[in-house]
N, C-alpha and C positions, 0 to 999 in steps of 0.2 A: 143697709139704707139708713140714713140719719134722720131723726125728727127732732124738732124743737118743742119743748113743753114748758108750760107755766104750771107749777105745782101749788097746791094750797092744802098743807097739812092740817091735822085736827079738825077735819070735817066730820059732820054727822054721818054722812054716807060716802062710799066710793062711787065717783062718776067721772067719765070722761067725755069731752065733747070736742069736736073739730072747729077750729077758728076758720074764718075767711081766707086767712093767709096760709093755710095748711098746717099750722102748728096745732098742738093739743093743749087744751085746758083740763087739767086732772085735779080732782079733788080726792084726797085719801083720809083715812081715819087715823092713820099712825101720827104720833107726835114728832116734831123735828129735833129729837135728841139722840145723840150718839149714833147717828147714821141710821136709825130705825126707820125713818121715813124713806130713805133711799133703798132699803132692802124691801120694804114694803112696796114700794113703787116698782121695782123690778118684778117682784111677784104678781103684782096686779097687771102689769104689762104683759107678762107672760100668759095670765089667763085671758086677756083681750085678744092677744095674737095667736093664742093656741101653740105656744113654743116653750121649750124648755128654758129655765132662767139663765142658764149659761149662754143663751143666744142674745141676751139684752145686757148692754153694758152702758153705764153713765160715762160719758166723755168729758163733759165740763159742767160746771155748777153744782159741785158736790155740796156746797154749803149754802147755796142760794135757791131762789124759786124758780129761776130761769135755768133749765137744763138742756143739754144736747145728748141725745140718746142714739146709741148705734144698735141696730137690730140686724142680726144675721138671718136672713131669710129672703126668699124670692120677693122682689118689689111688688110683683102683681098681687101676692097674697097680702102683703102690708097694706097696699092701696086699697084692696077689696075690703078689708076689715075696717080701715079707717072709713070708708063710705058708709058703713053701717052705723057709725057713731051718730 
């Protein structure tokens, strides 16, 4: 399943919320330097969806704040976790 995210690095806290259009707005503590924010984002999403990091991959938006992410899991599991945000 693919999801669209708006990422805000260098935040004071980690927080994810669901937008009305079904995309995610995610604040993460990691700085946007040398791919650290992308690595941190994958780890954070792995925690949210209770999946291994290898099941989460950034498809586009490696250097920008708008990202398209592929998550390898059952769609019902992903939608259930998104509903809890």
